[in-house]
C-alpha positions as CSV (number, residue, x, y, z in Angstrom):
1,M,0.0,0.0,0.0
2,I,1.3,3.4,-1.0
3,E,0.9,6.3,1.4
4,A,1.4,9.1,-1.1
5,A,1.1,9.5,-4.9
6,V,2.8,12.4,-6.7
7,L,1.6,13.3,-10.2
8,G,3.5,15.7,-12.4
9,R,6.6,16.9,-14.1
10,V,9.8,14.9,-14.0
11,G,13.1,15.0,-15.9
12,I,16.7,15.8,-15.4
13,D,18.2,19.0,-14.0
14,L,21.6,20.2,-15.3
15,Y,23.1,22.4,-12.6
16,P,26.2,24.4,-13.4
17,N,29.4,23.6,-11.6
18,E,30.4,27.3,-12.1
19,L,28.1,29.4,-9.9
20,E,27.3,33.1,-10.7
21,T,28.1,32.4,-14.4
22,P,25.9,33.1,-17.4
23,L,24.6,30.0,-19.2
24,R,26.5,30.9,-22.3
25,E,29.8,30.6,-20.3
26,V,29.1,27.5,-18.3
27,S,31.2,24.5,-19.4
28,T,30.3,21.7,-17.1
29,Y,27.2,20.5,-15.3
30,T,26.1,18.0,-12.7
31,R,23.0,15.9,-13.5
32,F,20.2,15.4,-11.0
33,V,16.6,14.1,-11.1
34,G,14.4,17.1,-11.2
35,G,10.8,18.4,-11.6
36,F,8.1,18.7,-9.1
37,A,7.1,15.0,-9.1
38,G,10.8,13.8,-8.9
39,N,11.7,16.2,-6.1
40,V,8.6,15.7,-4.0
41,A,8.6,12.0,-4.4
42,T,12.2,11.9,-3.2
43,G,11.5,14.3,-0.4
44,L,8.6,12.1,0.9
45,A,10.6,8.9,0.5
46,R,13.5,10.3,2.5
47,L,11.1,11.2,5.3
48,G,9.9,7.6,5.4
49,V,6.7,7.9,3.4
50,R,5.8,5.0,1.0
51,T,5.6,7.1,-2.1
52,A,4.7,6.4,-5.8
53,I,5.5,8.7,-8.6
54,V,2.8,9.0,-11.3
55,S,4.5,10.3,-14.5
56,R,6.3,9.5,-17.7
57,V,9.9,9.6,-18.9
58,G,11.4,8.9,-22.3
59,A,12.8,5.6,-23.6
60,D,16.3,6.9,-23.3
61,G,19.3,6.9,-21.0
62,H,18.1,9.9,-19.1
63,G,14.8,8.2,-18.5
64,E,16.6,5.1,-17.2
65,Y,18.6,7.2,-14.9
66,V,15.5,8.9,-13.5
67,R,13.8,5.5,-12.9
68,S,16.9,3.9,-11.3
69,W,17.7,6.9,-9.1
70,L,14.2,7.2,-7.7
71,A,13.9,3.5,-7.2
72,D,17.2,3.6,-5.2
73,E,15.7,6.3,-3.1
74,G,12.8,4.0,-2.2
75,V,10.2,5.6,-4.5
76,D,7.7,3.2,-6.1
77,V,8.2,3.6,-9.9
78,R,5.5,1.2,-11.0
79,F,3.5,4.1,-12.3
80,L,6.4,5.9,-14.0
81,A,5.6,5.0,-17.6
82,T,7.9,5.1,-20.5
83,D,6.9,7.2,-23.4
84,P,7.7,5.6,-26.8
85,Y,8.3,8.8,-28.6
86,W,9.1,11.9,-26.6
87,Q,12.4,12.1,-24.8
88,T,13.2,12.8,-21.2
89,P,13.4,16.6,-20.9
90,P,16.5,18.4,-19.5
91,T,16.2,21.7,-17.5
92,F,19.2,24.0,-17.3
93,C,19.6,26.6,-14.5
94,E,21.9,29.4,-13.6
95,V,22.7,30.0,-9.9
96,W,23.0,33.6,-8.7
97,P,22.5,33.6,-4.9
98,P,20.6,34.7,-3.0
99,D,17.6,35.3,-5.2
100,R,18.2,34.8,-9.0
101,F,18.0,31.3,-10.5
102,P,17.0,31.5,-14.2
103,I,15.6,28.3,-15.6
104,T,15.7,27.1,-19.3
105,F,13.2,24.4,-19.9
106,Y,13.4,22.0,-22.9
107,R,9.7,20.8,-23.1
108,K,8.4,22.0,-26.4
109,P,6.3,21.0,-28.2
110,T,5.7,18.5,-25.4
111,A,7.3,16.2,-22.9
112,P,6.6,12.6,-21.7
113,D,4.8,13.7,-18.5
114,W,2.4,15.8,-20.4
115,Q,1.4,12.6,-22.2
116,L,0.3,11.0,-18.9
117,S,-2.9,9.0,-19.4
118,P,-5.2,7.0,-17.1
119,E,-3.7,3.8,-18.6
120,D,-0.3,4.6,-17.1
121,F,-1.4,3.8,-13.5
122,D,-3.8,2.0,-11.3
123,A,-6.4,4.7,-10.7
124,D,-8.0,3.0,-7.8
125,E,-4.7,2.5,-5.9
126,V,-3.8,6.1,-6.5
127,A,-7.3,7.3,-5.4
128,G,-6.9,5.3,-2.2
129,A,-3.6,6.6,-1.2
130,P,-3.9,8.7,2.0
131,I,-2.3,11.7,0.3
132,L,-2.1,12.9,-3.4
133,F,0.0,15.7,-4.9
134,A,-0.8,17.4,-8.2
135,T,0.5,20.5,-9.9
136,G,-0.5,23.4,-12.1
137,T,2.1,22.4,-14.7
138,G,0.3,19.2,-15.2
139,L,-2.7,21.2,-16.5
140,A,-0.7,23.0,-19.3
141,Q,-1.3,20.3,-21.9
142,S,-3.6,17.4,-22.7
143,P,-3.8,14.5,-21.9
144,S,-2.1,15.3,-18.7
145,R,-4.6,18.0,-18.0
146,E,-7.6,15.7,-18.0
147,T,-5.7,12.9,-16.3
148,T,-4.7,15.3,-13.4
149,L,-8.1,16.7,-12.9
150,A,-9.7,13.2,-12.9
151,A,-7.2,12.0,-10.3
152,L,-7.9,15.0,-8.1
153,R,-11.6,14.5,-8.3
154,A,-11.4,10.7,-7.6
155,H,-9.0,10.9,-4.7
156,R,-10.4,9.8,-1.4
157,G,-7.8,11.1,1.0
158,T,-6.0,14.4,1.5
159,T,-5.3,16.2,-1.8
160,I,-2.6,18.8,-2.1
161,F,-2.5,21.0,-5.3
162,D,0.6,23.0,-5.8
163,L,0.1,25.9,-8.2
164,D,3.5,25.5,-9.8
165,W,3.1,28.4,-12.1
166,R,5.6,28.3,-15.0
167,P,4.2,30.8,-17.6
168,T,6.8,29.8,-20.3
169,L,5.3,26.2,-20.3
170,W,1.8,27.3,-21.3
171,D,0.8,27.9,-25.0
172,D,-1.8,30.3,-23.7
173,P,-1.1,31.5,-20.1
174,R,-4.6,33.1,-20.0
175,T,-6.1,29.6,-19.6
176,Y,-4.2,29.0,-16.3
177,P,-6.6,30.8,-13.8
178,A,-9.7,28.8,-14.8
179,L,-7.9,25.5,-14.8
180,A,-6.1,26.2,-11.5
181,A,-9.5,27.1,-9.9
182,E,-10.9,23.8,-11.2
183,A,-8.1,21.8,-9.7
184,A,-8.1,23.8,-6.5
185,A,-11.8,23.1,-6.1
186,A,-11.0,19.4,-5.9
187,A,-8.1,19.9,-3.4
188,D,-8.0,20.0,0.4
189,V,-4.9,22.2,0.5
190,V,-3.5,24.6,-2.1
191,I,0.1,25.7,-2.0
192,G,1.7,28.6,-3.9
193,N,4.0,31.5,-3.6
194,E,2.9,35.1,-4.0
195,E,3.5,35.2,-7.8
196,E,1.6,31.9,-8.2
197,V,-1.4,33.0,-6.2
198,D,-1.5,36.3,-8.2
199,A,-1.4,34.3,-11.4
200,A,-4.3,32.0,-10.3
201,Q,-6.4,35.1,-9.6
202,F,-8.0,33.7,-6.5
203,G,-10.5,36.2,-5.2
204,A,-11.2,37.6,-8.7
205,T,-14.0,34.9,-9.1
206,P,-16.5,33.5,-6.6
207,F,-14.0,30.7,-6.0
208,D,-11.5,30.7,-3.2
209,P,-9.5,27.7,-2.0
210,P,-10.8,26.2,1.3
211,T,-7.2,26.1,2.6
212,L,-4.4,28.1,1.0
213,V,-0.8,28.0,2.2
214,L,1.0,31.1,0.8
215,K,4.8,30.6,0.8
216,R,6.8,33.8,1.4
217,G,10.3,32.5,1.1
218,E,12.6,33.6,4.0
219,R,9.6,35.3,5.6
220,G,7.9,32.0,6.2
221,A,4.3,31.3,5.1
222,T,0.7,32.4,5.8
223,I,-2.2,29.9,6.1
224,Y,-5.6,31.1,5.0
225,E,-8.2,28.7,6.4
226,R,-11.9,29.2,7.1
227,G,-11.5,33.0,7.0
228,E,-8.6,33.0,9.4
229,E,-5.0,33.9,8.7
230,T,-2.0,32.4,10.6
231,D,1.6,33.4,10.0
232,V,4.3,30.8,10.3
233,P,7.9,32.2,10.6
234,G,10.7,31.4,8.2
235,F,13.9,29.6,8.9
236,P,16.9,31.7,8.0
237,V,19.8,30.1,6.0
238,E,22.5,31.3,3.6
239,V,20.9,30.6,0.3
240,V,22.9,28.7,-2.4
241,N,20.1,27.7,-4.7
242,G,16.4,28.5,-4.1
243,L,15.2,26.0,-6.7
244,G,13.6,22.9,-5.1
245,A,12.9,24.6,-1.8
246,G,9.2,24.7,-2.5
247,D,9.2,21.0,-3.4
248,A,10.9,20.2,-0.1
249,F,8.3,22.4,1.7
250,A,5.5,20.3,0.0
251,A,7.1,17.0,0.9
252,A,7.6,17.9,4.6
253,L,4.0,19.3,4.8
254,G,2.6,16.1,3.3
255,H,4.6,13.9,5.6
256,S,3.5,15.9,8.7
257,L,-0.2,15.7,7.7
258,L,0.2,11.9,7.3
259,Q,1.5,11.9,10.9
260,G,-1.6,13.7,12.1
261,M,0.1,17.0,12.9
262,P,-1.9,20.2,12.8
263,L,-1.6,22.3,9.6
264,V,0.4,25.0,11.3
265,E,3.0,22.6,12.5
266,A,3.1,20.9,9.1
267,V,3.8,24.3,7.5
268,R,6.5,25.1,10.0
269,R,8.2,21.8,9.2
270,G,7.8,22.5,5.5
271,A,9.5,25.9,5.9
272,V,12.5,24.3,7.6
273,A,12.8,21.6,5.0
274,G,12.6,24.2,2.2
275,A,15.4,26.2,3.9
276,I,17.6,23.1,4.2
277,V,17.3,22.6,0.4
278,A,17.8,26.3,-0.3
279,S,21.2,26.1,1.5
280,R,22.4,23.5,-1.0
281,L,23.0,23.3,-4.8
282,A,20.8,20.4,-5.8
283,C,17.1,19.8,-5.6
284,S,16.2,16.0,-5.4
285,E,19.6,15.1,-4.0
286,A,19.3,17.9,-1.4
287,M,16.0,16.7,0.1
288,P,16.5,16.2,3.8
289,R,16.1,12.9,5.6
290,L,13.8,12.6,8.6
291,E,16.6,12.7,11.2
292,E,18.1,15.8,9.5
293,L,14.8,17.6,9.5
294,E,14.2,16.7,13.1
295,A,17.6,17.9,14.1
296,A,17.0,21.3,12.4
297,L,13.6,21.6,14.2
298,V,15.1,21.5,17.7
């Protein structure tokens, strides 16, 4: 029995070995598993959660690397399908601490995880997992869009929708708010930073998420729940790479909810996990293990 299912984007991240260097001048990179689903699934597994990734990779060496690396981390890869045509997408980033991390995606015209279909996984097993994660990027193209929305609606446990707003990945960014509202309406908890919440235009329509966790970076987070606001302080660190911090936040939040912790405590633990990853270069490989998170919380 899986305890968590994570739908969404997965591929490889190519991080520069030369920091504070423009992409045109970078000569060497280190490869990591990346993308929301790859990062969050790793983060959950390292915290002791039995986690399945629900996505696709290409029939290539990078796809084999993703599958093997996640399996070695303890992630259930039964529902990580192999796309027969589209190749595993690379993502390049620049690292300019403390707050500039440009990303170059290679996902056009499409990518394997955007081809995710109901035939790629056991819908009943995923629906029965105590916790489900899905993202806004999964709504950018079909058939992933319909597959993601159907999984959110069918899920019988706690559903977390991460806004994951990446405007360059949308053919028509104007369609994002309506689709994000549709997904959020099927979720128990919605997570996003200030830019993502603005893009979703919550409050501009009659719809508002029942529970919204607004990430504010080093300033912590604010929980909006049943008309009440609760601020959760940040966890200061020296930032190396802010990419992946939000995925660590989501993983720790999900783990905490599975343990029956109150949402405020889950968000506090998420903020600490995100700070740990922000203090390191990698994303997936930087995800903290449970003993490391507990030590930082003391």
